[in-house]
C-alpha positions in Angstrom: 86.6 92.3 91.8 85.9 88.7 91.1 87.2 86.4 93.7 87.9 83.4 91.5 91.4 82.2 90.8 90.8 82.9 87.2 90.5 86.6 87.9 93.9 86.6 89.4 95.4 85.4 86.1 93.7 88.0 83.9 95.8 90.3 81.9 93.8 93.3 82.9 93.5 95.4 86.0 90.0 96.0 87.4 88.6 98.8 89.5 85.8 97.9 91.9 82.6 99.8 92.5 83.2 102.2 95.3 80.8 101.6 98.2 80.0 103.5 101.4 81.8 102.6 104.6 78.8 100.7 105.7 78.9 98.4 102.7 80.7 95.0 102.9 83.1 95.1 100.0 86.0 97.5 100.1 86.8 98.3 103.7 89.8 96.2 104.7 89.6 94.4 108.0 92.7 93.2 109.7 91.0 90.5 111.7 91.7 86.9 110.8 89.1 85.5 108.4 87.4 82.2 108.9 87.3 81.6 105.2 88.7 83.1 102.1 87.2 86.6 101.6 84.7 87.1 98.8 85.1 90.6 97.5 82.6 91.7 94.9 82.7 94.7 92.7 81.9 96.1 89.3 84.8 96.5 86.9 86.7 99.2 85.1 89.4 97.8 82.9 93.0 98.9 82.9 95.1 97.0 80.4 98.3 95.3 81.5 100.8 93.7 79.2 100.5 90.0 78.4 103.2 87.7 79.4 106.4 88.1 77.4 106.8 86.1 74.2 109.9 86.3 72.0 107.8 87.5 69.0 106.7 90.7 70.9 107.7 93.8 69.1 108.8 97.1 70.6 106.1 99.7 70.7 107.2 103.3 71.6 105.2 105.1 74.4 102.6 107.6 73.4 103.5 110.9 75.0 100.4 112.9 74.5 97.7 114.2 76.7 95.0 111.7 77.7 91.4 112.7 78.5 90.1 112.0 81.9 87.7 109.4 80.4 90.4 107.4 78.9 93.5 107.9 81.0 92.8 105.1 83.4 91.3 102.7 80.8 93.7 102.6 77.9 96.7 100.4 77.6 100.0 102.1 78.5 102.2 101.3 75.5 105.3 102.2 77.6 104.6 99.0 79.5 105.0 96.8 76.4 107.7 94.1 76.8 111.0 94.4 74.9 112.5 91.3 73.1 115.4 89.9 75.1 118.8 89.2 73.4 119.4 85.9 75.2 121.7 83.1 74.0 120.5 79.5 73.7 121.5 78.6 77.3 119.7 81.7 78.7 116.6 80.9 76.6 116.6 77.3 77.9 117.1 78.5 81.5 114.3 81.0 81.1 111.9 78.3 79.9 112.8 76.0 82.7 112.6 78.6 85.4 109.2 79.8 84.0 107.9 76.3 84.3 109.1 76.2 87.9 107.4 79.5 88.6 104.1 78.3 87.0 104.2 75.2 89.2 104.9 77.3 92.2 102.0 79.7 91.4 99.7 76.8 90.8 100.6 75.4 94.2 100.2 78.8 96.0 96.7 79.3 94.5 95.5 76.1 96.3 95.8 78.0 99.6 93.8 81.1 100.5 95.9 84.2 100.9 95.8 86.3 104.1 94.2 89.7 103.6 97.6 91.3 104.1 98.9 89.5 101.0 95.7 89.2 98.9 95.9 91.6 95.9 92.1 91.5 95.7 92.1 93.2 99.1 95.3 95.2 99.1 94.8 97.0 95.8 91.0 97.1 95.6 89.0 100.3 95.1 91.0 103.4 94.9 94.1 101.5 96.1 94.3 100.1 92.6 96.9 101.4 90.2 96.5 103.9 87.3 98.5 104.4 84.1 100.9 107.3 83.6 99.6 110.7 82.5 101.7 113.3 80.8 101.3 116.9 82.1 97.8 118.4 81.8 97.6 122.1 82.0 94.9 124.7 83.0 93.0 122.5 85.3 89.6 123.6 86.6 89.8 125.5 89.9 87.1 126.2 92.4 87.9 129.0 94.7 91.2 130.9 94.6 94.7 129.5 95.0 96.5 131.6 97.6 99.2 133.8 96.2 101.9 132.2 98.4 101.5 128.8 96.9 103.9 128.8 94.0 105.8 125.6 93.1 104.9 122.0 92.9 103.2 119.6 95.3 104.5 116.0 94.8 103.2 112.9 96.4 104.6 109.3 96.2 102.6 106.1 96.1 102.7 102.3 95.3 101.3 101.7 91.8 102.1 98.2 90.5 103.1 98.2 86.8 102.0 94.6 86.3 99.2 92.5 87.7 100.4 90.4 90.6 100.7 86.7 89.9 100.8 85.7 93.6 100.7 87.5 96.9 100.9 91.3 97.0 100.9 93.8 99.8 100.0 97.4 99.1 103.6 98.5 100.1 105.0 96.2 97.3 103.8 98.4 94.3 106.1 100.3 92.0 106.7 103.9 92.8 104.6 106.6 91.1 104.9 110.3 91.8 101.9 112.6 91.3 102.6 116.3 90.8 100.4 119.4 90.9 102.2 122.5 89.8 101.0 126.0 90.7 102.1 128.7 88.4 100.6 132.2 87.6 97.4 131.3 89.3 96.8 128.1 87.3 97.5 124.5 88.0 98.8 121.4 86.1 98.9 117.7 86.9 101.1 114.8 85.9 101.8 111.3 87.2 104.8 109.2 86.3 106.4 106.0 87.4 109.8 106.4 89.0 112.0 104.5 86.6 113.8 102.2 89.0 116.1 99.5 87.8 113.6 97.0 88.9 110.7 98.6 86.9 112.9 98.9 83.8 113.7 95.2 83.8 110.2 94.1 84.5 108.8 96.3 81.8 111.3 94.8 79.3 110.2 91.3 80.4 106.5 92.2 80.4 105.8 90.7 83.8 106.8 90.8 87.5 110.0 88.8 88.3 111.5 90.5 91.3 110.3 89.1 94.6 107.8 91.2 96.6 109.2 91.7 100.1 106.0 91.6 102.0 103.4 90.0 99.8 105.4 87.0 98.5 108.3 86.2 100.9 106.4 84.0 103.4 107.2 80.5 104.3 108.5 77.8 102.0 107.1 79.4 98.9 108.9 82.6 99.8 112.2 80.7 100.0 111.4 79.1 96.6 110.7 82.5 95.1 114.1 83.8 96.4 115.9 80.8 94.9 114.0 81.2 91.6 115.0 84.9 91.5 118.7 84.2 92.3 118.7 81.5 89.6 117.4 84.0 87.0 120.2 86.3 88.2 122.8 83.5 87.8 121.8 83.0 84.2 121.8 86.8 83.5 118.0 86.9 82.9 117.7 89.7 85.5 120.3 92.0 87.1 119.8 92.7 90.8 123.2 94.3 91.3 122.0 97.9 90.7 119.1 97.8 93.2 115.9 96.0 93.8 113.9 98.9 95.4 110.6 100.4 94.3 111.1 104.0 95.5 107.4 104.3 96.4 107.3 105.7 99.9 109.1 109.0 100.8 109.9 112.2 98.9 112.5 114.8 100.0 114.0 117.8 98.2 117.6 118.3 99.1 120.5 120.1 97.5 118.6 120.7 94.3 117.3 117.2 93.9 113.9 115.6 94.4 114.6 112.2 95.9 112.0 109.3 95.7 112.8 106.7 98.4 111.9 103.3 99.8 114.1 101.8 102.6 115.2 98.9 100.4 117.5 100.8 98.0 119.3 104.0 97.3 117.1 107.1 96.5 116.1 107.9 92.9 116.4 111.4 91.6 113.2 112.7 89.8 113.3 116.0 88.0 110.4 118.4 87.6 110.5 119.6 84.0 109.8 123.3 83.1 106.3 122.2 81.9 105.5 120.5 85.2 106.1 116.9 84.0 108.2 114.3 85.8 111.4 112.6 84.5 113.5 110.1 86.4 117.2 111.0 86.3 118.4 107.8 87.9 119.5 106.0 91.0 121.3 108.6 93.2 124.3 107.7 95.4 125.3 111.3 96.3 128.2 111.2 93.8 129.5 107.9 94.9 129.3 108.6 98.7 126.3 106.4 99.6 126.8 102.7 99.2 123.9 101.3 101.2 120.1 101.7 101.2 118.6 104.7 102.9 115.3 104.7 104.8 112.4 106.6 103.2 112.2 109.3 106.0 115.4 111.2 106.1 115.2 114.4 108.2 116.1 117.9 106.9 117.1 120.3 109.7 115.4 123.6 108.9 118.1 125.6 110.5 121.4 124.0 109.5 120.2 122.6 106.2 121.7 119.2 106.9 120.1 115.9 106.0 120.1 113.1 108.5 119.4 109.5 107.6 119.6 105.8 108.6 120.3 102.6 106.8 119.4 99.1 108.0 120.4 95.7 106.8 118.3 92.5 107.4 121.1 90.0 106.7 124.5 91.0 108.0 126.0 93.3 110.6 126.1 96.1 111.1 122.3 96.0 111.1 122.0 99.7 111.4 124.1 102.7 110.3 123.6 106.5 110.9 125.0 109.2 108.7 124.2 112.8 107.6 124.9 115.2 104.7 126.1 118.8 104.8 123.9 121.3 102.9 126.1 120.9 99.8 125.7 117.1 99.9 128.9 116.0 101.5 128.4 112.8 103.4 129.7 112.1 106.9 131.3 108.7 107.8 128.9 106.0 108.7 128.3 105.5 112.4 127.6 101.8 113.1 124.8 101.4 115.7 125.1 98.1 117.6 122.0 96.1 117.5 121.7 92.4 118.4 119.2 91.6 115.6 117.9 93.4 112.5 115.1 95.7 113.3 112.5 97.2 111.1 113.1 101.0 111.4 110.8 103.0 109.1 111.3 106.3 110.7 113.3 108.2 113.3 113.5 111.8 114.7 115.9 114.7 115.2 116.2 117.4 117.8 118.5 120.5 117.8 121.4 118.3 119.1 120.4 114.7 118.8 119.1 112.0 116.6 116.4 109.7 118.2 116.6 106.1 117.0 113.8 103.7 117.7 114.7 100.0 118.3 111.3 98.4 118.6 109.7 95.0 118.7 109.1 94.5 115.0 112.2 92.6 113.8 113.4 90.6 110.8 113.9 86.9 111.5 114.6 85.2 108.2 114.7 81.6 109.6 111.0 82.1 110.3 110.4 81.4 106.6 111.8 77.9 107.1 109.1 77.2 109.6 106.4 78.5 107.2 106.1 82.1 108.6 106.8 85.7 107.7 110.3 87.1 108.1 108.8 90.2 109.7 107.6 89.4 113.2 106.6 90.9 116.5 109.1 89.8 119.1 107.2 89.9 122.4 110.3 89.1 124.4 112.2 92.2 123.2 112.1 95.5 125.1 111.5 98.5 122.9 113.9 101.4 123.4 115.1 104.7 122.0 118.7 105.6 121.3 119.7 109.2 121.8 122.9 110.1 119.9 124.7 113.4 119.3 124.0 114.5 115.7 127.8 114.9 115.0 128.9 111.7 116.8 131.9 110.0 115.2 130.9 106.6 116.7 128.1 105.1 118.8 130.0 105.0 122.0 128.0 107.9 123.4 124.6 106.6 122.5 122.2 106.4 125.4 119.4 103.8 125.3 116.2 104.4 127.1 113.7 101.7 127.4 110.0 102.3 126.4 108.0 99.2 127.1 105.5 98.0 124.5 106.0 101.1 122.2 105.9 100.7 118.4 105.7 103.9 116.4 105.7 103.3 112.6 106.1 107.1 112.3 107.6 109.7 114.5 106.2 113.2 113.9 108.7 115.3 115.8 111.0 115.4 118.8 112.6 118.2 120.8 114.7 118.8 123.9 113.5 120.2 127.3 116.7 121.0 129.1 115.0 122.1 132.3 113.8 118.5 132.9 116.7 116.7 131.1 114.2 115.2 128.7 113.8 114.5 125.0 110.1 114.6 124.0 109.1 112.3 121.1 105.7 112.6 119.3 104.6 109.6 117.4 101.7 107.3 116.6 101.9 104.1 118.7 100.4 101.2 116.7 98.9 98.0 118.1 99.2 95.2 117.2 102.7 96.3 116.2 103.0 94.0 113.2 99.4 94.2 112.0 100.3 96.0 108.8 102.5 93.0 107.8 100.8 90.0 109.4 97.2 89.1 109.8 96.0 89.3 113.4 92.8 89.0 115.4 92.9 92.4 117.0 91.6 95.6 115.4 94.4 98.0 114.6 94.8 101.1 116.7 97.1 104.1 116.1 97.3 106.3 119.1 99.0 109.8 119.0 101.4 109.6 121.9 103.9 111.8 123.8 107.0 109.8 125.0 109.3 111.5 127.4 112.9 110.2 127.6 114.8 111.3 130.6 118.5 111.5 129.8 119.4 111.8 133.5 117.4 108.9 135.0 117.3 106.7 131.9 113.5 106.3 132.4 110.6 106.9 130.0 107.0 108.1 130.4 104.4 108.0 127.8 100.8 109.4 127.6 98.1 109.5 124.9 97.7 113.1 123.7 94.0 112.7 123.0 91.4 111.9 125.7 89.7 108.5 125.7 86.5 110.0 124.4 88.2 111.6 121.4 90.5 108.7 120.6 90.8 108.1 116.8 93.4 106.5 114.6 95.9 109.1 113.5 98.5 108.1 110.9 100.4 109.9 108.1 101.0 113.6 108.5 103.5 116.1 109.8 104.3 119.2 111.9 105.4 122.5 110.4 108.7 121.5 108.8 110.2 124.9 109.5 110.2 123.9 113.1 111.2 120.2 112.8 113.4 119.2 115.8 112.1 122.1 117.8 109.1 122.3 120.2 105.9 122.4 118.1 102.4 122.9 119.2 100.4 121.5 116.2 100.4 118.3 114.2 98.4 117.6 111.1 97.5 114.0 110.8 95.3 111.7 108.7 92.1 110.4 110.3 92.6 106.8 109.4 89.0 106.0 109.8 87.5 103.6 108.7 90.9 101.9 108.5 92.7 101.8 106.1 91.0 104.7 104.4 91.3 108.3 105.4 88.1 110.2 106.0 89.8 113.6 106.7 92.6 115.0 108.8 93.0 116.3 112.3 94.7 119.4 113.6 95.9 118.4 117.1 97.1 120.8 119.8 100.0 118.7 121.3 100.0 120.8 124.5 96.3 120.7 125.3 95.1 117.7 123.4 92.5 119.7 121.6 91.3 117.9 118.4 89.9 119.7 115.4 88.7 117.6 112.4 88.3 118.4 108.8 86.1 115.7 107.1 86.3 115.3 103.3 82.6 114.3 103.0 80.4 111.3 102.3 82.3 108.6 100.6 85.3 110.9 100.0 88.7 109.8 101.3 92.3 111.0 101.1 95.7 110.4 102.5 98.5 112.3 104.1 97.8 116.0 104.8 100.7 118.2 103.8 101.3 121.4 105.8 102.7 124.2 103.7 103.8 127.3 105.7 102.6 130.6 104.2 106.1 131.9 104.6 109.4 130.8 106.2 109.2 133.9 108.4 105.6 133.4 109.6 105.4 134.1 113.3 102.4 131.8 113.9 103.2 128.1 113.7 99.9 127.3 112.0 100.0 130.1 109.5 99.8 128.1 106.3 97.7 125.7 104.3 96.9 122.0 104.2 97.2 120.3 100.8 95.6 116.9 100.3 94.5 114.6 97.5 90.8 113.7 97.9 88.9 111.0 96.0 85.2 110.8 95.6 84.3 107.1 95.6 80.8 107.8 94.3 81.7 109.3 91.0 85.4 108.1 90.8 86.9 111.6 90.6 89.8 113.1 92.4 90.9 116.6 93.3 93.5 118.5 95.3 92.1 120.5 98.2 93.8 123.5 99.7 92.6 124.2 103.3 93.5 127.1 105.5 95.4 125.6 108.4 94.3 128.3 110.9 90.5 128.0 110.6 90.2 124.7 108.6 88.2 126.4 105.8 88.5 125.3 102.2 90.3 127.9 100.1 90.5 126.2 96.7 89.9 122.9 94.9 91.8 121.7 91.8 89.9 119.2 89.7 92.2 116.5 88.5 92.0 114.8 85.1 92.4 111.3 86.4 91.8 109.2 89.5 94.6 109.5 92.1 95.1 106.3 94.1 95.6 106.5 97.9 99.3 106.7 98.5 102.0 107.6 100.9 104.2 110.7 101.6 104.7 114.0 99.8 106.5 117.3 99.9 106.3 120.8 98.3 109.0 122.4 96.2 108.9 126.1 95.9 109.2 127.9 92.5 112.6 129.3 93.7 113.9 125.8 94.6 112.7 124.5 91.2 114.9 127.1 89.5 117.9 125.6 91.3 117.3 122.0 90.4 120.5 120.0 89.7 
């Protein structure tokens, strides 16, 4: 992608040439640059809508199959702006605020962006977005799909609808769900935006107007962008009252509903149609019971069928709340967890009796923006700790906090109780530097699979790396057998985040012995989160099942879904996909029986 400022204002998206890990262009380094990075690439055009003009007409979306050669290069007419019915005052305010924004963008472009906010880095290569694709049936299959795989694999990801006009972090993109359905030995594929209130408004306007939490909200320009957005809200040009989230991170199937989530909003319900397509039902508040945002990693207890969740607030107390839902969707009262400051909590864990709540050193400090910094910071003076709370607690009076110095786990893979030693064992990937995902730093990122033992009797913690020093690799994004979540598990299936931030394969790790077995996708082939799908809920062996993973070949720009036997790590089948699938976040599998019971 061209590195000039002019390229950043183009009305098209571009896709760089994919290079090998040894090349200099597409691998993202998190070390601080001495000068503005120069990222070169060849281009593939993906049309994005021009900036909104009052004369723009409404063009209905084309809902017909698109060939693999054109699906990522043609304009998505669903993205066309819609004329706004504004009064004279609103039109004048819109013009004035647009002028302010133009001046702000012009000022921002005089300064080089850090790599953590530079869209030419954050959404380069196969991190770049694609257009929607209606369901495509009878996809080519190499090998044989196991008979037990019946249903739909869905995976979420960040896929910006519009070209960024300023800073952009990969996490800022609009949510898009990719779905592969297995039915009668054949496979279909579709990808659709989750129709959030944010996306609907920006699509109507024809450009991005909502602030991007990570890529834009830094320093004085971040404050200016917030003021600009609130001014637009004051004049009725945008409506933030029904949510500002992107629903791009987690997916969970609960009580007949597929929920797409990001921790900045309520979940959104997405329905799988009988043909295997995707349709957004809308923002889901559990029938009026949920009135605050919910983090993107709720936990479904495989035995009780209950769903456990957290909600955090970065502005006002209580900064953290815990709640859960019965199998039929009835919500418990909120339990307010006392925290002295707002903490970034992306994930947590459950055991048979407890919830395990991390209170770590990455915190929100909005006044940092006044001093020119990021509101997401690493607080070196804070002591990391874990809170152990009874799942059915009516309040937080019984929570037990156990300190765990210098621990930051972006994800927790599992936790369980060991009553004989009065310990709760937590399995997570400890990341250093803790805020390197959000803020540029000099150190190289490390993500170490770690066992943390929390002693309920002594109040002490012990941690150890599960892999030996000689086998240490970055392990991020993955899971254990979800039929055993909250119980003692032997195996974890985790993405090999090498070379960071791409994923060259996945690892099957024996959590008891530290044995590491790797499955590598191949030369210039990368993927994302491996999903473990048990062969059967009644399987006696914990690893009796399959790994499903999207894999992208950066040489020929083609994507596929691989199905690997989780016992012997042998490839069982490959589904060739009709379009490029960008690297993304988290997924789940919905069985054909559960699909029949969709709400």
